[in-house]
N, C-alpha and C positions, 0 to 999 in steps of 0.2 A: 287551612287546608291541612289535612292530616299527613303525617310523615309518608306512609305507604303510597297515598295518592300523589303526593308531591314528587316522590321518586319516580313514579310511573310516567308522570308527565316529563320529567326530565330525561328519561330513558329514550323518549322519542325524539330528543334533540342532540345535537352534536356541534363541536367546533364553536364558532363565534356566537351562534344562536344560543347554545347552552350557556356560554359566559354571560350574555346579556341577560338571560333569565335569572341566573344565579345571583347577579348583581342587583337585580330588582327585588329578589325575595330575601337576601341576607340582611339588609337593614331593618326589615320587618320581623325577623326571627329572634325568639327569646334566647337568653345566654344559657342554653342547655345542651344536651347531647345532640339534638337534632341539628344545631348550628354547626356543631363540630363536623357532623356527617356533610352538611352542606359545603363548609370549607374545604373538606377532603375531596369532594367531587370537583370544586373549582380549582384546587391545587393540581390535581391530576390532568384536568383540561388544559390549564396554562402551560403545564410542563412539556407539552407537545409543541407549543407555539411561542411562548414568552417567558423565558427563564426567570427574568428579573421579577415579573408578578407572582411567578410560581413560588419563589423563595418567599416573598412577603406573605402570600395567603398561607403557605406552609407553615410559617412561624406563628401566624395568628392562630391557625388550627391547633398547633402545639401549646400556645399560651392559654388558650381557652380550655383545653382538655385537662391541663395541668391545674388551672384554676378550679375546675369542676371535681378534680381528683379522680378522674375517669381513667382507670388504668388502660382499659382496651383502646380507648381514644388516644391515649399517649403513645401507646405501641404503634397504632396505625399512622399517627402523624409522624413519628420517627421513620417509618417505612416509606411514606410519602415524600419526605424531605430526602431520604436516601435515594429514591427513584429519581428525583430532580438532579442530583449530582450524576447519576448514571447516564442520563439523557444524552448529555455532551461529553461524557467522560471527563468532567471537570475536576474531580479530585476523587480518585477511587478509595484512597485511604479514609477519607472523610465519609464516602458512602458506606464502607464497610463498618465504620464506627457507628453510624446511625442504625444500620441494620442489626448489629449486635445488641444495641440498647433495646430495639424493638423485639428481638428474639427472647431476651431475658425476661421480658415482661409477659409475652404470649405464653411462654413455658410455664411461668407461675400461674397464670390464668387456665392453664391446659387447653388453650385454644388451638386445636389441631390445624384448622384451616390456616391460621396466622403463622403457625410454626411451618407448615409445608411451604407457604409462599415465602418466608423468609430463607428458609434452606435453599429454595430454588434460585432466589436473587443472590444469595452469597455464592452459591455454586457458579453463577454467570460471572461475578467478579473475579474469582480465581481462573475461570476460563479465559478472561480477558489478559490476566496476568501471566498466562502459559503455565499455571499450575494445574496441570490436568488431573493429577491424583486427587487434590483436594475437591477440584470442580466435580469429579465424578462422585466423590463421597457424599457431598452435599446434595447434588441432584438425585441420586438414588435414594437417599433419605427423604427427599421432598416427594419424589415418585411413590415411594411406599405409602406415605401418609395420605396422598390424593388417591390412591387405589383403595385404601381402607375407608375413605369417605365417599367413593364412588363419583369423584369429581372429574368428569371426562375432560373438560378444558385444561385443568391443571395437569391431568395425566399426559394429554397431547403436547403441552408446552415442554414438560420436562423430558419426554421422549425425544422430541427434536433437539432440545439443548444438548442431551447425551450425544445425539447424533453429531452435532457440531463438534463436540470434544474429540470423538473418534476421528472425524475428519481432519481436526487439526493435528491428530497424531498420525495422519496418513494411513489409519486403518479404515480404508474406504469401504470394505466389506461390512464391517460392523456399523459404520456410519449409514450405509444404505439400509441396513437392516432396522435401525431404530427410526430412520426418516419414514420407511414404509409403515412401521406401526403407528407412528405419529399422524401419517396422513390418514390412515383407517379410522383413528380416533377422532380427528378432527371432522371426518366425513359423518360419523356417527353423532357428533355433537352439533352438527350443522354449521360449523364455523368455516365459512368460505375464505375469510381473510386468512386464517390460520392455513387452510388448504393451499392458498396461493403461496404463502411465505415457505411452507414446507416444501412445495414443489420447486420453487426456486432453489432451495438448498439442495435438492436431489439433482437439479441441473448442474449446479456448480460442482458437485461431487462427481458426476459423470464427466465433467471437463478435466477434473483432475486426474481421473484414471485413463483419459483419452477416448471415451466413447462419446464422441460428439454428436452423432445421430440421437441417441437417447438423451443427451443434454438438450438438443434442439426441442425434443418432443416434450420435455418437462417444462422448459422455459415457455413453449407456446401455450401449454395448458395453464401455466400460472399467469400469463398475459391476458388469456381468454377471461378468466376468473376476476382479476383486477378490472378489466374493463366493464365486465358485468356488475361490479360493485362501484364503478366509477371511482375507484381509489387510485387517485393521480399519482401518489408516491409508488404504489406497487406498479402501475403502469409503466412509469418512467424507468423503475429499476429493471423491469423484465424485458423492455424494449432494448436497453443497454446490454443486458445479458444475451439476448438473441444476436445482437450486433456483434458481440464478443465472440460468440460461437461460430458465426460466419466468418469472422476475421481469422479464427484458429483453423477452420476448414481450409482457408485459402493460403495460411502460412505454414501450418505444421507440416513435418516432412514424415511422419510415421505412415506405415502402409495403410493403417485404418482411414486416417485423414485423407490421404491420396486417393484412396478407393471412393471416399465420400464425396470428394471434389469432382471426381470422374462420372459418378452416379448422378449427382444432382446438378452439376453445372457443365458436363461434358469435358471436364478437366480444365475448364477455362477459370483461371486464378482471378482476372480482372472481374468476371461476372459475380464471383462469390464476394469480392471486395466491394463491388457496388452494392450488393445486397446488405452486407454489413454497414455501408455507409448510410443507406436509407433508414434502417433501424436506429442507428447512433443519431442521425439527424433529428428523428422523431423524439428520442429521448432527451436531447437537448431542448427542443422546443416545449416539452411538457415540465422539464425541470425549471426553465425559465418562468413559466406560468405560475408555478406554485413556489418559486424563489427557494428551490432546494439547491443551495450552493455546493454542498458536497457531492450530490449527484451530478450537477452540472460540471464540476471539476473533473470527475472521473470520465464523464462522456466526451469532453473536449479532448482529454488525454488519448482517449481510445480513437477519437476521430483524427487526431494528428497522426497516429500510426497507420490508420487505414489511408489517409490521403498520401502519406509518405510512400506506402506500397504500390499506390496507383500512379507514383510519379507526379502528383501535384504538390510540388515542394513549396510554392508560394503559399497555397492554401494551408499546406501542413504546418508551416511556420506560424500563420496567422491563428491557427487553432492552438498551437502550443503556446503562444502569447496569451489567449484567452484563458487557457488552462491556468496559467500563473497569475493572471489578473484575478480570476476567481478565487484561486487559493489566497491571495492577498486580502480579498474581501472577508474569506472565511477567517483569516488570521485576526482581522479587525474585529469581527463579531465575537470570536472566541475571547479576544482580549477585554472587550466590553463585559462579557459574562464573568470573567475572572475578577474584574474590578467590582462588580456588584457582589460577587461572593465574598470578597475580602471585606467590603463595607459591612455585610450582615454578620460575617463572623467576627465580631469585635473582641473576641478572646485573643485573636492573634496579636503578639506584642511587636514593637517596632524592629525588634532583630529578625522576625520571620519575614515581615514585609520587605525589608532590604534584600534578603535572600531571594525573595520571589522576583523583585524587580531586577536583580542581577541575572537571574535565570532567563527572564524575558529578553534582556539585551543579548544574551548568549544565543537564544534562539534566533532572534533577529538577524544577527550577523551570520550565523549558519545559513538562514534562509537566503540572504543576499548572495552569498558565496555561491550556493547551489544553483540559483537562477542565472548569475554570471557565467558559470561553468558550462552549464547546459546550453546557454545561448551561443557561447563560442563553437561548442561542438556542432550545433545544428548549421550555423553559419558556414563552418568550414566543410561540413558534409555537403550542403546545397551548393557551395562554390565549386567543389570538386566534380560533383555530378553534372553541373552545367558545363565545365570544361571538358568532362568526358564526352557529352553529346557533341561538342564542337569538334573533337577529335574524330569521331565516327564521320560526321558530314565531310571532314577534309580527306577521307581516305580515298574518294573518287579523284579528287584533284590530283593526290600524290601519284596517281598512275602515269601522269604526264612526266616523263622522265626529266625534262628540263626544269621542272619546278619542284621536284622531290627534294633535293638537298636544301634549297633555300627555305622552303616551307617547314622542313625538319628543324632547320637551325631556329627558325622563328619561333616554332611551337615549343622547343626545348628551353629557349631563352624565357618565353612566356611562362612556362611551368616552373622553371627555377625562380623566376621572380615572384610568382604567386606563392610558392611554398616558403621562399625566403620571407615574404612579407607576413604570411600567416604565422611563421615562427617568430618574427619580430613582435607581432601583435601579442601572441601568447606570452612572450618575454615581458612585454610592458604590463600585462595583467598580473604576471608573477610578481614582477617589482611593486606593483601597487599593493599586492596582497602582503608582502614583506613589509612595506612601509606602515601598512595598517596595522599589522601585528606589533611593530615597534611601539605603538602608542597605547596598546592594551596590556593591563596588568593581570586581569584574569587568565590563569594557566589554561582552563578548559577552552576559552575562546580563542586563545593564542594557538593551542594544539589544532583547533579546527581550521584556522587560517593556514597553518602549515601544511596540513593534509590537502587542502584546496589547492595551494601553490604547488605542491608536489604532483597533483594530477594534471594541472596546466603544463608543467614542465615535461610529463611523459608525453603529451601530445606534441609539444614543440619538438622534442627529440625526433619524433617520426618524420616531421616535415624537414627538419635539418638533415636527416638521413636521405630524403628524397632529392633535395636540390645539391646534395654533394655526391650523388650516385648517377652513374650513367643511365641507369634504368629508373626513369621517372614515374613509373607506375606501380613499383612494388618495393617492399622493404626486405633487406636482407636480415633475417632474424638473428642468426648466430652472434653478430656483433652487436645488434640492437639489445638483446637481453643483457649482455655484459655491460654495455654502456648505461642501461637503465638501472641495473644493480648498484653500478658506482654512483649514479646520480642520487638514488634513494639513500644508499649508505652514507653519502657526503652530509646528508641532513639529520639522519637519525642515530649514526653509529656513535657510541660513547668512548671517551678518551681510554686508550689502553685495551679496548675490547677488540678481539680477534674472531672473525667469522670464517669457517671452513666452508668454501663454495665448490659444488660440482655442477658444471654446465655441460650437459650432453645434448647440445643443439646443434645439428649439422647445418651446412649452408642451405638455407630454405628461403625462397622468395615467396613472400604473402602480398597480395593486392592491399592497397590502402584501407579500403572498406573493411577488410578483415583485421588489418594490423592495428588500426586506431582502437576499436573496441578491445583486442586481445591485449594491446599495450597497457590499457586502463585496468584491465583484470589483473595484469602482472603487477602493476604498480600498487594496487590494493593489497595484494598477497604480500608483497616485500614490505610494505608499510606496516601491515599487521605483525609480520615476524618481527621487525625491529621494535615495535612499540610493547608487544605483548609476549612474544616467545622467548627472546633472547635477554633474560633476566641475569643479574650479577651472580657469579658463582656457578653458573650452569654452562655446559658446553653449547657453542652456538654453531650449529651447522644448517646448511640449506642446499637443496638440490633443484635444478630445473632441467627437465628432459622434453624434447619435442620429437614426435614420431609421425612421419607421413604414411598414411594407410591407403587403402584403395580408393580410386575415384574421387580424388580431391578432398579426402577426409583427413584430419589431423587430430593428434592426441597429445595434449600438454599435461605433464606430470609435475606438480609443485610440492615440495615438502620441507619442513623445517623440524628442528629438535624441541619445539616448545612444547608446553603442557596441553595444548589443543584447545577447541572450543569446548564451553560448558556442556557436559554429557547430555542435558536435556534441551539443548538448542537444535532446533530444527532449521537446517540451511534453506529449505523452501519456504519457511513461514517467518524468517527473521526480519525484523523491522529496521536493523541497522543500516545505515547508509552504505557502508563498505560492502556488506554481504548482499545488499540488495542490488548494488552495481555489478557485482560479480555474477549474480543470478541473472539479471537483466541483459547485461552485455554478452554472456554466454549464449543465450537464446537469440539475441540479435545476430549473431554469426552462425545460426543454424545448428547450434549444439545445445549443451546442457552443462551444469556445474554439478560435481558430486563431491563429498567429503567423507573421509574416514580417519580414525586415529590409529596409528601403528608406529610406536616409537617417535611420536610426534604428530603435527598436523599433515595430513596429505589431501590435496585438491586435485581432482581429475577434470580437466576441461576438454570435452570433445567438440570439434567444429569443423566446418567446411569452408572452403574458399568461395569467393562471390560467383565465379562461373559455374561452380556445381549448385549453388543456392538457386541461381536463375533457371536451372533445368528442372527444378523440383516444383 
């Protein structure tokens, strides 16, 4: 069978059918450039489903190309192996190393198509590393070459990638401009899968700018195309995206979202949430079918939030647990991939292997702490909400004068006992974390345990305040902020260090559903100040102010005298646990987190109390 005819037949196949055909043809193929091309097709097919086999065939492809001294084949083998590293983000530095080797060869050969492809892939690596300037440079160079070649698929991919970079920079107008150009190019090229992917990006960008109506429209178009193509991965992703959009319609408090809720669901938040649940359940079903663990993890996390908003706390907890069981499976699979990678990259010496094993141990400890902390928060939240429902049911009985005093006493005793037990349980967890850290030599792991212990202590302090105070449903923030500062300082302050503090926090009562997330936000900012802002030889100052605005709204201003966050760090895109907690918890209490630098770090947290959130 001739090479052209052979490739035509393979073009009609995909997935396992293609793999099976290639495995039949390869043993019969001669040791020539045609076999290198067959190995390249097999490598790229495996890379989507079986990383272990992809590495094996990729190395076979490279070895045969080197044996034949076929430079173009060597360059494309390097690019194929780099693509395997990129699929699961196993080792971005290694991916870049292989791409640069490939680029050097195709430049020597003046292979413009190969150069353009490598430029685009290198740009994607820098995008994932949040180096937007380098990402845009390589993507534009790739785009220019593809335009010279008249390669519409290549042009479309690069336009979409440039749109992603601008979206990452929060320049949503430019992002939509490039996404629109990419969509038109995909349409001209007849690439429906690319159209669906690009429409999904446009929907996500519309969500970022708060245009939920347009976001739903783009996600629905992407979903329709994915169904037409029977693209299970695309269907699952877009079902989840539509569910996320309906959840945002139900929970966002801006005027556009409130109007959309009114127009589409007659202002009924529960109906919008039910719609979000339908789409998210469908996404879970398809992700299970195709064994897409990453998609399943995101969908379960989203379903837990929806069920919590609907008041289905038992189901929410079960979904939350499923989310972390799935994450555990993802961790196991990724660990297997890394072991395979280590076995094949025999050039790593024993010292590098030991460093990698220590890093995995640190990641496992951090993972366990995160699960324990999140589980405690969920249990405390569900316990309190359950008690709150009982309190409302008892209001009718309290109208009977003879039973009012007795029932109030019983209720107060029960509440104090619950808060006392929750505080004691949290202290037990804190003690366990402290004991664990005592047996660990690694400073990074020990620091992670200390931060986890400090978060647990901040929640315990709230419950201590509740059972010590006459008002069992609210926290007095003026004393709480000072107590929390002393608690964090006792852990992180260095000998001889003096910190000038200014607390402009009047006596303010906040309900527990607001105080717990706000306390965790304050804990993260205080911890960051002591760890990074207050360096030896510099002035150490911090201030906290809380202002009550109209209609149950509040504004918290936190500042320190440190050098601030890195200039290129986007608070809304940061993947660090501390900044993600600040961003997520601010949204949970109906507000948002903002950051700017002015003689030090400044965080502005705007939020509302539970009563106001329930009215929206």
